[in-house]
C-alpha positions as CSV (number, residue, x, y, z in Angstrom):
1,M,31.5,-16.8,-16.6
2,L,32.8,-14.9,-13.6
3,S,35.5,-16.2,-11.3
4,T,35.4,-16.6,-8.0
5,S,37.3,-12.9,-7.2
6,D,34.9,-11.5,-9.9
7,K,31.9,-12.5,-7.9
8,I,33.5,-11.5,-4.8
9,N,34.1,-7.6,-6.3
10,V,30.3,-7.9,-7.6
11,Y,29.0,-8.7,-4.2
12,Q,31.0,-6.2,-2.5
13,K,30.0,-3.2,-5.2
14,K,26.3,-4.6,-4.5
15,E,27.3,-4.1,-0.6
16,V,28.3,-0.7,-1.1
17,V,25.8,0.6,-2.9
18,M,22.8,-0.7,-0.6
19,R,24.6,0.8,2.1
20,D,24.5,4.1,0.2
21,V,20.8,3.6,-0.6
22,T,20.1,2.6,2.9
23,V,21.7,5.9,4.5
24,K,19.7,7.9,1.7
25,A,16.6,6.2,2.9
26,K,17.2,7.1,6.6
27,A,18.2,10.9,6.0
28,K,14.6,10.9,4.2
29,M,13.0,9.7,7.4
30,G,14.8,12.7,9.0
31,K,12.1,15.0,7.4
32,L,9.1,13.5,9.4
33,P,7.0,15.6,11.2
34,S,7.7,15.9,14.4
35,D,5.3,15.1,17.4
36,D,5.1,18.7,18.1
37,L,3.8,19.0,14.5
38,Y,1.2,16.3,14.9
39,N,0.0,18.0,18.1
40,K,-0.8,21.4,16.8
41,L,-2.5,19.8,13.5
42,I,-4.8,18.0,16.2
43,H,-5.7,20.6,18.2
44,E,-6.0,23.2,15.1
45,S,-9.4,22.9,13.3
46,N,-9.1,25.7,10.9
47,L,-7.9,24.2,7.5
48,E,-6.1,27.5,6.3
49,R,-3.7,27.7,9.8
50,K,-3.3,23.8,9.3
51,I,-1.9,24.3,5.6
52,G,0.3,26.9,7.3
53,L,1.7,24.6,9.8
54,L,2.6,22.2,7.0
55,K,3.9,25.1,4.7
56,E,6.1,25.8,7.8
57,H,7.9,22.2,7.7
58,Y,7.7,21.4,3.7
59,D,8.6,24.3,1.8
60,F,7.5,22.6,-1.6
61,L,4.0,23.5,-0.4
62,D,5.0,27.0,-0.5
63,N,2.2,28.1,-3.2
64,E,-0.5,25.8,-1.8
65,T,-3.7,26.9,-0.2
66,G,-6.2,24.4,-0.7
67,K,-6.7,20.9,0.8
68,K,-6.9,18.9,-2.6
69,E,-3.7,20.9,-3.7
70,V,-1.8,19.8,-0.4
71,E,-2.7,16.4,-0.8
72,L,-1.6,16.3,-4.5
73,K,2.0,18.1,-3.6
74,L,2.6,15.6,-0.5
75,F,1.9,12.6,-2.8
76,R,4.0,13.8,-5.8
77,N,7.0,14.6,-3.3
78,F,6.4,11.1,-2.0
79,Y,6.5,10.0,-6.0
80,D,10.0,11.6,-6.5
81,E,11.5,10.6,-3.3
82,L,10.9,7.1,-4.6
83,K,12.4,7.7,-8.0
84,S,15.4,9.6,-6.3
85,L,16.1,6.0,-4.4
86,D,15.3,3.7,-7.4
87,F,17.7,5.8,-9.3
88,F,20.7,4.3,-7.2
89,L,19.2,0.8,-7.0
90,E,20.3,-2.0,-9.2
91,G,19.2,-5.6,-10.3
92,I,16.9,-7.3,-8.1
93,E,17.1,-4.9,-5.5
94,S,15.1,-2.4,-8.1
95,D,13.0,-4.8,-9.5
96,F,11.6,-5.7,-6.2
97,F,11.4,-1.9,-5.2
98,K,9.4,-1.0,-8.2
99,E,7.1,-3.9,-7.9
100,Y,6.5,-3.3,-4.0
101,F,5.4,0.4,-4.6
102,S,3.7,-0.5,-7.7
103,I,0.9,-1.0,-5.5
104,Y,0.1,2.7,-5.9
105,E,-0.4,2.2,-9.4
106,I,-2.9,-0.6,-8.8
107,Y,-4.8,1.6,-6.4
108,L,-4.9,3.9,-9.1
109,I,-6.1,1.7,-11.4
110,Q,-9.0,0.3,-9.1
111,E,-10.1,4.1,-8.7
112,V,-10.2,4.3,-12.5
113,I,-12.3,1.2,-13.1
114,Q,-14.9,2.1,-10.3
115,C,-15.0,5.7,-11.8
116,I,-15.7,4.3,-15.1
117,L,-18.4,1.4,-13.8
118,N,-20.0,4.2,-11.1
119,N,-20.4,7.2,-13.9
120,T,-18.1,9.4,-12.0
121,L,-15.2,9.4,-14.5
122,E,-16.0,12.8,-15.7
123,K,-16.0,14.5,-12.1
124,N,-12.8,12.7,-10.6
125,I,-10.5,12.5,-14.2
126,L,-8.5,15.7,-13.1
127,N,-7.7,14.4,-9.8
128,L,-6.8,10.8,-11.4
129,K,-4.9,12.5,-14.5
130,Q,-2.9,14.5,-11.9
131,N,-2.0,11.5,-9.7
132,P,2.1,11.1,-10.5
133,F,1.2,7.1,-11.1
134,S,-1.2,7.9,-13.7
135,K,1.6,8.7,-16.4
136,D,1.3,5.1,-17.9
137,L,-2.3,5.2,-17.9
138,K,-4.7,6.0,-20.8
139,I,-7.8,7.9,-19.1
140,D,-10.5,10.0,-21.0
141,V,-14.0,11.1,-20.3
142,G,-16.8,9.0,-21.5
143,M,-14.5,5.8,-21.9
144,T,-15.9,2.1,-21.2
145,L,-14.5,-0.5,-18.9
146,E,-12.8,-2.2,-22.3
147,E,-11.4,0.8,-23.9
148,F,-9.5,1.5,-20.5
149,I,-8.2,-1.9,-20.3
150,E,-7.5,-2.2,-24.0
151,G,-5.5,1.2,-23.2
152,L,-3.1,-1.4,-20.8
153,R,-2.4,-4.0,-23.3
154,D,1.2,-3.1,-23.1
155,S,1.2,-3.1,-19.4
156,K,1.8,-6.0,-17.0
157,Y,-1.9,-5.9,-15.7
158,Y,-3.5,-6.2,-19.0
159,R,-4.0,-10.2,-18.7
160,T,-5.2,-9.9,-15.4
161,L,-7.8,-7.6,-16.1
162,L,-8.5,-8.6,-20.0
163,P,-11.3,-11.6,-18.3
164,F,-13.1,-9.0,-16.8
165,I,-14.2,-6.9,-20.4
166,N,-16.9,-9.5,-21.1
167,E,-17.9,-10.9,-17.9
168,N,-21.7,-10.7,-17.4
169,M,-22.2,-9.3,-14.2
170,D,-23.3,-6.0,-11.8
171,N,-20.5,-3.1,-11.6
172,E,-20.2,-3.7,-8.0
173,S,-18.8,-7.4,-8.3
174,L,-16.9,-5.8,-11.6
175,I,-15.2,-3.7,-8.8
176,F,-14.8,-6.2,-6.2
177,L,-13.5,-9.0,-8.6
178,S,-11.1,-6.9,-10.5
179,S,-9.8,-5.3,-7.6
180,N,-9.0,-9.0,-6.1
181,A,-7.3,-10.3,-8.9
182,L,-5.2,-6.8,-9.2
183,M,-3.8,-7.9,-5.5
184,K,-3.6,-11.5,-5.9
185,F,-1.3,-10.6,-8.9
186,Y,0.7,-7.7,-7.1
187,F,1.6,-10.3,-4.2
188,R,2.4,-13.1,-6.3
189,N,4.8,-11.2,-8.4
190,L,6.4,-9.8,-5.0
191,L,6.8,-13.8,-4.0
192,K,8.2,-14.7,-7.1
193,L,10.7,-11.9,-7.1
194,A,11.9,-12.6,-3.4
195,K,13.1,-16.1,-4.3
196,K,15.6,-14.4,-6.6
197,F,17.6,-13.0,-3.5
198,K,19.9,-14.9,-1.6
199,A,18.4,-17.9,1.0
200,K,18.8,-15.6,4.2
201,E,17.6,-12.3,2.7
202,R,15.0,-14.5,0.9
203,V,13.3,-15.8,3.8
204,L,13.3,-12.4,5.6
205,I,11.6,-11.0,2.5
206,E,9.3,-13.9,2.1
207,N,8.3,-13.5,6.0
208,F,7.9,-9.5,5.1
209,V,5.6,-10.0,2.5
210,G,3.8,-12.8,4.0
211,E,2.6,-10.9,7.0
212,L,1.2,-8.5,4.6
213,I,-0.8,-10.8,2.4
214,N,-2.0,-12.2,5.8
215,L,-3.5,-8.8,7.0
216,S,-4.8,-8.4,3.8
217,N,-6.5,-11.8,4.0
218,L,-8.2,-11.5,7.2
219,E,-9.3,-7.9,6.3
220,M,-10.7,-9.8,3.5
221,L,-12.0,-12.8,5.4
222,Y,-13.8,-10.2,7.9
223,R,-15.2,-8.1,5.3
224,L,-16.6,-11.0,3.3
225,K,-18.2,-12.9,6.3
226,K,-19.6,-9.9,7.7
227,F,-21.2,-7.6,4.7
228,F,-21.6,-10.4,2.2
229,N,-24.0,-13.4,1.4
230,L,-21.4,-15.7,0.0
231,N,-20.9,-19.6,0.5
232,N,-17.4,-21.1,2.0
233,N,-15.6,-21.9,-1.3
234,E,-16.6,-18.5,-2.8
235,I,-14.9,-16.5,0.5
236,F,-11.8,-19.3,0.1
237,N,-11.1,-18.1,-3.9
238,Y,-10.4,-14.3,-2.9
239,L,-8.0,-15.4,-0.6
240,I,-4.1,-14.7,-1.6
241,E,-1.6,-18.0,-0.8
242,G,1.6,-17.2,0.3
243,G,0.6,-15.7,3.9
244,K,3.3,-16.5,6.5
245,G,2.0,-19.5,8.1
246,Y,-1.2,-19.7,6.5
247,N,-1.3,-22.2,3.6
248,A,-3.9,-23.3,1.5
249,D,-5.3,-25.8,4.0
250,R,-5.2,-23.4,6.9
251,L,-6.9,-20.7,4.7
252,K,-10.0,-23.2,3.4
253,M,-10.5,-24.0,7.6
254,I,-10.6,-20.4,8.3
255,S,-13.1,-20.0,5.3
256,N,-15.4,-22.1,6.7
257,L,-15.8,-20.7,10.2
258,S,-18.8,-18.9,11.2
259,M,-18.5,-15.3,11.9
260,D,-18.5,-15.8,15.6
261,D,-15.8,-18.8,15.2
262,F,-13.7,-16.6,13.3
263,Y,-13.9,-14.1,15.9
264,D,-12.7,-16.7,18.7
265,Y,-10.3,-18.5,16.5
266,L,-8.6,-14.4,16.2
267,D,-8.3,-14.5,19.9
268,G,-6.2,-16.9,19.9
269,T,-3.8,-15.5,17.6
270,K,-1.6,-12.3,17.4
271,Y,-4.5,-10.7,15.3
272,K,-6.9,-10.7,18.1
273,S,-9.1,-7.4,18.7
274,I,-8.0,-6.3,15.1
275,F,-12.0,-6.5,14.3
276,D,-13.4,-5.4,17.4
277,N,-14.9,-2.5,15.7
278,A,-15.6,-2.1,11.9
279,W,-15.2,1.5,11.8
280,D,-11.2,1.4,13.1
281,S,-10.5,-2.0,11.8
282,H,-8.5,-0.2,8.9
283,I,-6.6,1.9,11.2
284,K,-5.7,-1.3,13.2
285,I,-4.4,-2.8,10.0
286,S,-2.4,0.0,9.2
287,R,-0.8,0.2,12.7
288,R,0.2,-3.5,12.4
289,K,2.0,-2.8,8.6
290,M,3.8,0.3,10.3
291,K,4.7,-2.0,13.1
292,L,6.3,-4.4,10.6
293,S,8.1,-1.5,8.8
294,R,9.2,0.0,12.6
295,D,10.7,-3.5,13.4
296,E,12.7,-3.6,10.2
297,I,14.2,-0.1,10.5
298,I,14.9,-1.2,13.9
299,K,16.4,-4.5,13.2
300,E,18.1,-3.8,9.9
301,R,18.5,-7.3,9.0
302,S,18.1,-6.5,5.2
303,S,19.0,-3.4,3.0
304,I,16.2,-3.6,0.8
305,L,13.5,-4.1,3.5
306,Y,15.1,-1.1,5.4
307,V,14.6,1.3,2.4
308,I,11.0,-0.2,1.6
309,S,10.1,0.0,5.1
310,A,11.5,3.8,5.6
311,M,9.6,4.7,2.4
312,S,6.4,3.1,3.7
313,I,6.8,5.0,6.9
314,I,6.8,8.2,4.9
315,H,3.8,7.6,2.9
316,T,1.7,6.5,6.5
317,N,2.9,9.9,7.9
318,I,1.4,11.6,4.6
319,E,-1.7,10.0,5.1
320,N,-1.6,10.8,8.6
321,L,-1.2,14.3,7.7
322,V,-3.7,14.5,5.0
323,S,-6.4,13.2,7.8
324,M,-5.3,15.7,10.0
325,L,-6.6,18.1,7.2
326,E,-9.8,16.6,6.9
327,V,-11.1,16.9,10.4
328,D,-12.8,19.6,11.7
329,E,-14.2,20.7,14.9
330,S,-16.9,17.8,14.8
331,F,-14.1,15.5,15.8
332,T,-13.5,15.1,19.3
333,L,-9.4,15.5,20.4
334,S,-9.5,11.8,21.4
335,E,-11.1,10.5,17.9
336,R,-8.4,13.1,16.0
337,Y,-5.6,11.1,18.1
338,E,-7.4,7.9,17.2
339,L,-6.9,8.7,13.4
340,V,-3.0,9.3,13.4
341,I,-1.3,5.7,12.6
342,V,1.6,5.2,15.4
343,R,4.7,6.3,13.9
């Protein structure tokens, strides 16, 4: 059993490590695209010239000539940056950091399942395997859903996906339900890890994750009420508990609202106007997440939230750059600016 002085030494060492990692994360944000670069990309319609602008900013893009190659290289560099930070993290901070960014592994698993069930795996397998988060996934042309899930037997996702092997349902439902199960698993794990932090930081982390859960739930509610014919109990079952200020009873109440009443309810909350237009609701959700991260950077209340927020902001900027590569002269300037998530 550690003495009081030993505990103090351990705590002080941990504080030094986290300050060092925070400095490294801050330095990585120093490489974010400038407003000038964004303006040039937004006003440029030629793909080759846009890639040329990115090469001037990122020297690791020196040999890439196509949009897909640039997108992959940007994401691989992001993956390497994550690994370089985690190398210095220890204990619960490392566990939480890994779990938080395992979301990109989950996105990849969701994409593989969708490709298998839509018979597009052969067409997309090269892109899937080139994803740096695919290193622990077995992905082969012609594999069935059962074979893919069995390939995850040694992973933490296996028990979550196992029930879907023998489910007698249409492919669209399988894709939707397995995706929902993975997201519930992801947020449950984050909340479980948050409880291992000391009281003050635990509350900050729970509030941070809780806000992400709120945004996920509201987006799910909107989609289910607008585009699916489900009863209220079915809608409630798709929602994730643990949101900030949204316990099970409140989620149940919102699930029972009609679409019009749901809009009225949102008008009385800080989430009003997110779903005014179906086409840009995902952009507004992303902006809310960006604000959440920016607030943590400004306030600097938690070292691990600072590091996570810094890397989340970096990833959002990668998504911005990729979206700029995809637009052409068919987009107006205002539409192009609208695609950029505020930094």
